[in-house]
C-alpha positions in Angstrom: 18.1 -58.1 148.4 14.8 -59.4 149.6 13.3 -58.8 146.2 15.8 -61.3 144.7 15.3 -63.8 147.5 11.5 -63.8 146.8 12.2 -65.2 143.3 13.6 -68.7 142.8 15.5 -67.6 139.7 16.8 -64.3 138.5 15.0 -65.0 135.1 11.7 -64.1 136.8 12.9 -60.5 137.0 13.4 -58.5 133.8 17.0 -57.5 133.2 16.4 -53.8 133.5 14.5 -54.2 136.7 17.3 -56.5 138.0 19.8 -53.7 137.3 17.7 -51.2 139.3 17.4 -53.6 142.2 21.2 -54.1 142.3 21.8 -50.3 142.1 19.4 -49.6 145.0 20.9 -52.4 147.1 24.4 -51.1 146.5 23.4 -47.6 147.5 21.7 -48.9 150.6 24.9 -50.8 151.7 27.0 -47.6 151.0 24.7 -45.5 153.2 24.7 -48.0 156.0 28.5 -48.2 155.9 28.8 -44.4 155.8 26.5 -44.1 158.8 28.7 -46.4 160.8 31.7 -44.3 159.8 29.9 -41.0 160.7 29.0 -42.4 164.2 32.5 -43.7 164.8 34.6 -41.8 167.4 37.8 -41.3 165.4 39.4 -39.1 168.1 39.3 -41.8 170.7 42.3 -43.5 169.2 45.7 -42.4 167.9 47.0 -42.8 164.3 49.5 -45.7 165.1 46.6 -47.6 166.7 44.4 -46.9 163.7 47.0 -48.2 161.3 47.4 -51.3 163.4 43.6 -51.9 163.4 43.5 -51.6 159.6 46.3 -54.0 159.1 44.9 -56.6 161.4 42.7 -59.4 159.9 40.9 -59.9 163.1 39.5 -56.3 163.4 35.7 -55.9 163.3 34.2 -53.7 160.6 33.1 -51.1 163.2 36.7 -51.0 164.5 38.0 -50.4 161.0 35.5 -47.6 160.4 36.7 -46.0 163.6 40.3 -46.3 162.4 39.4 -44.8 159.0 37.7 -41.9 160.8 40.9 -41.4 162.9 43.0 -41.2 159.8 40.6 -38.8 158.1 40.9 -36.5 161.0 44.6 -36.6 160.7 44.6 -36.2 156.9 41.9 -33.4 156.9 42.5 -31.4 160.1 39.8 -28.9 161.0 37.4 -30.3 158.5 33.9 -31.1 159.7 33.3 -34.7 158.8 29.6 -34.5 158.1 27.7 -37.5 156.7 27.4 -36.2 153.2 31.1 -35.1 153.2 32.2 -38.6 154.3 30.1 -40.2 151.6 31.7 -38.0 148.9 35.3 -38.1 150.0 35.6 -41.7 151.3 32.6 -44.1 151.0 31.8 -43.5 147.3 34.2 -45.1 144.9 36.6 -46.1 147.7 37.7 -42.5 148.3 38.6 -41.7 144.7 37.3 -38.1 145.0 39.6 -37.3 147.9 42.6 -38.7 146.0 41.7 -36.6 143.0 41.3 -33.4 145.1 44.7 -34.1 146.8 46.4 -34.5 143.4 44.7 -31.3 142.2 45.9 -29.4 145.3 49.4 -30.7 145.2 49.7 -29.5 141.6 50.1 -26.0 143.1 53.0 -27.3 145.3 55.1 -29.8 143.3 58.0 -29.6 145.7 55.8 -30.5 148.6 54.5 -33.5 146.6 58.1 -34.7 146.1 58.9 -34.3 149.9 55.7 -36.3 150.8 56.7 -39.0 148.3 60.2 -39.3 149.7 58.7 -39.7 153.2 56.5 -42.5 152.0 59.5 -44.2 150.3 61.6 -43.9 153.4 58.8 -45.7 155.4 58.3 -48.4 152.8 62.0 -49.2 152.4 62.0 -50.3 156.1 59.2 -52.8 155.4 60.1 -56.5 154.6 57.9 -56.5 151.4 56.6 -53.7 149.2 54.4 -54.1 146.2 55.3 -51.9 143.2 51.6 -51.0 142.8 51.7 -49.5 146.3 54.6 -47.2 145.7 53.7 -43.5 145.4 53.5 -42.0 141.9 52.0 -38.6 142.7 55.2 -36.7 141.8 55.2 -38.4 138.4 51.5 -37.6 137.9 52.1 -33.9 138.8 55.1 -33.7 136.4 52.9 -35.0 133.6 49.9 -32.7 134.4 51.6 -29.4 135.2 52.1 -28.3 131.5 48.3 -28.4 130.9 47.2 -27.1 134.3 46.4 -23.7 132.9 44.1 -25.2 130.3 42.4 -27.4 133.0 41.9 -24.4 135.2 40.4 -22.5 132.2 37.8 -25.2 131.7 37.2 -25.6 135.5 35.4 -22.3 135.7 32.0 -23.6 134.7 32.2 -22.0 131.2 30.9 -23.8 128.1 33.2 -25.4 125.6 33.0 -27.5 122.5 35.4 -29.6 120.4 37.1 -26.7 118.7 37.8 -24.9 122.0 41.5 -23.8 122.3 41.9 -25.4 125.7 40.4 -28.7 124.4 42.7 -28.8 121.4 45.8 -28.0 123.5 44.9 -30.8 126.0 44.3 -33.3 123.2 47.6 -32.5 121.5 49.5 -32.8 124.7 47.8 -36.0 125.7 48.6 -37.6 122.3 52.2 -36.7 122.7 52.4 -38.4 126.1 49.7 -41.1 125.6 51.9 -43.9 127.0 52.4 -42.0 130.3 48.7 -41.2 130.6 48.0 -44.9 130.2 50.7 -46.0 132.7 49.8 -43.5 135.4 46.1 -43.0 134.9 45.0 -46.0 132.8 43.7 -43.6 130.2 43.6 -44.8 126.6 44.4 -41.8 124.4 44.3 -42.3 120.7 44.3 -40.0 117.6 40.9 -40.2 116.0 42.2 -38.8 112.7 44.7 -41.7 112.1 42.5 -44.6 113.0 41.6 -46.7 110.0 38.1 -47.7 109.0 36.7 -50.4 111.2 39.1 -49.4 114.0 37.0 -46.7 115.4 37.4 -43.9 112.8 35.1 -41.1 113.8 34.5 -42.7 117.2 33.6 -40.1 119.8 35.6 -41.9 122.5 38.8 -40.7 120.7 37.7 -37.2 119.8 39.4 -34.1 121.2 36.4 -33.4 123.4 36.4 -36.9 124.8 40.1 -36.8 125.6 39.7 -33.5 127.4 36.7 -34.8 129.4 38.8 -37.9 130.4 41.6 -35.8 131.7 39.5 -33.3 133.6 38.0 -36.3 135.4 41.5 -37.0 136.7 41.1 -33.8 138.8 37.7 -34.9 140.1 35.7 -32.7 137.7 32.7 -34.0 135.8 32.0 -32.8 132.3 28.3 -32.4 131.6 26.7 -32.4 128.2 24.4 -29.4 128.1 22.9 -29.4 124.5 23.6 -29.9 120.8 24.2 -27.1 118.4 24.5 -27.0 114.6 22.5 -28.3 111.7 21.3 -31.9 111.5 24.1 -34.3 110.6 26.8 -31.9 111.7 25.8 -31.2 115.3 28.2 -30.7 118.2 27.7 -31.2 121.9 28.3 -28.3 124.3 29.9 -29.2 127.6 30.7 -27.5 130.9 32.3 -28.6 134.2 29.3 -29.1 136.5 31.0 -29.5 139.9 33.8 -27.0 139.5 32.6 -25.1 142.7 31.9 -28.2 144.8 31.9 -27.2 148.5 33.4 -30.6 149.4 36.4 -29.7 147.2 36.9 -26.4 148.9 36.7 -28.0 152.4 39.4 -30.5 151.3 41.6 -27.8 150.0 41.4 -25.8 153.2 42.1 -28.9 155.3 45.2 -29.7 153.2 46.4 -26.1 153.7 46.1 -26.6 157.4 47.8 -29.9 157.3 50.8 -28.4 155.5 50.5 -25.0 157.1 54.3 -24.5 157.5 55.0 -25.1 153.8 52.0 -23.1 152.6 52.8 -20.2 154.9 56.4 -19.9 153.5 55.1 -20.1 150.0 52.4 -17.4 150.4 53.8 -15.1 153.0 54.4 -12.2 150.6 52.0 -12.9 147.7 49.1 -10.6 147.2 45.9 -12.5 146.4 44.6 -10.0 143.9 47.8 -9.9 141.9 49.0 -13.4 142.1 46.1 -15.8 142.4 43.5 -14.2 140.1 44.2 -16.9 137.4 44.2 -19.9 139.7 40.6 -20.6 140.9 39.9 -21.7 144.4 43.2 -23.3 145.3 46.0 -21.0 146.6 43.4 -18.4 147.4 41.9 -20.8 149.9 45.3 -21.3 151.5 45.6 -17.6 152.2 42.8 -18.0 154.8 45.3 -20.0 156.9 47.5 -16.9 157.1 44.5 -14.8 158.0 43.9 -17.2 160.9 47.5 -16.4 162.0 46.6 -12.7 162.1 43.6 -13.4 164.4 45.7 -15.1 167.0 46.1 -13.0 170.2 49.4 -11.2 170.4 51.2 -9.8 173.4 52.3 -6.1 173.3 55.9 -7.3 173.1 55.1 -9.4 170.0 53.2 -6.5 168.4 56.2 -4.2 169.0 58.6 -6.8 167.5 56.3 -7.2 164.4 56.3 -3.4 163.9 60.1 -3.3 164.4 60.5 -5.9 161.6 58.0 -3.9 159.4 60.2 -0.8 159.9 63.3 -2.7 158.9 61.4 -4.0 155.8 60.3 -0.5 154.9 64.0 0.6 154.9 65.1 -2.5 152.9 62.8 -1.8 150.0 64.4 1.7 149.5 67.8 0.2 149.0 69.3 -1.0 145.6 68.3 -4.4 144.5 71.7 -5.9 145.4 71.8 -4.3 148.8 68.2 -5.2 149.6 68.7 -8.9 148.6 71.8 -9.0 150.8 69.8 -7.6 153.8 66.9 -10.0 153.3 69.3 -12.9 153.0 70.8 -11.9 156.3 67.5 -12.0 158.1 66.3 -15.2 156.3 67.4 -17.5 159.2 66.1 -15.1 161.8 62.5 -14.3 160.8 59.9 -17.1 160.5 57.5 -17.2 157.5 54.5 -16.4 159.6 56.3 -13.6 161.5 57.5 -12.0 158.2 54.0 -12.3 156.8 52.5 -10.4 159.8 55.2 -7.7 159.5 54.7 -7.3 155.7 51.0 -6.5 156.4 52.1 -3.3 158.1 53.7 -2.1 154.9 52.0 -0.1 152.3 50.7 -1.8 149.2 53.5 -0.4 147.0 56.1 -1.6 149.6 54.7 -5.1 149.6 54.9 -5.3 145.8 58.6 -4.3 145.9 59.3 -6.7 148.7 57.6 -9.5 146.7 59.8 -8.8 143.7 62.9 -8.8 145.9 62.1 -12.1 147.5 61.5 -13.7 144.0 64.8 -12.2 142.8 66.6 -13.5 145.9 65.2 -17.1 145.3 66.3 -17.0 141.7 69.8 -15.8 142.4 
């Protein structure tokens, strides 16, 4: 800001240079704030105390940064809160990237999203005043995005795509159908370029299928990058690709969320084979499997190991029964075996036995 103070009027500085100065100044402030957050000892206080600090108008900035650090430790257990990680997930854009990653992760667990939302509602209903803008809407967002998740995942592999891409067209058609919901939930203005009249943006790239797809992938925290133009002069098309699909910060957030909701994730994944089930879902549920691998590394007493093997022997017998008898047997043990214990026991089965067991569990949940 010293560069501005040295001039009596802003007119003395060219507008482009003024913009550069403001940009540098803003970045400097962000870096200073982020350094205070990084240095803060978030583990020195508890979550209720952190929430009280953030709600108090008399709290100093350093205290609020300490409270934020405490809440980040709670929200992202086990994640190393490095300086660049904090900048990406919290300091930049008021933590937008973390919210986008959370939404993306919860899309794999819509029931968990509903449970979390109910818990927030239960807390808010006890408060004297609640603003509608502060009520959670993650379940509504997930319900809207689930039908196009496959197409989003298809683009989020780093592959190149253009306006005529099948996934792009599918996303555009779906977004047009539910344009009002996209506007209400994400403030995205989705319009059909082909029906806009002359003078109202006909042919405008901001309403093209590729522009619509790029708007929606941004909801997930992905950034579409323009790589090059192809085609003859006057009929050229841009080629795009998701540049940050393998962002290490995203993977760290996913792993932390899996730890945070370990009980739910374990019960969801206890019997699913990563090679068979997760090969079409990039870097989300596969990361959660690592949480179960940590369970396997925990030291076990000989008695626990014997019990695990005994359960494995029972499972090996169950998979030889008829479907009806096997489901009845599994249902009997449902309230006895924990998800983690059943996961450990299933690891002692053969590959073929695990596949049969997986099918039985799916059939049992359906019936």
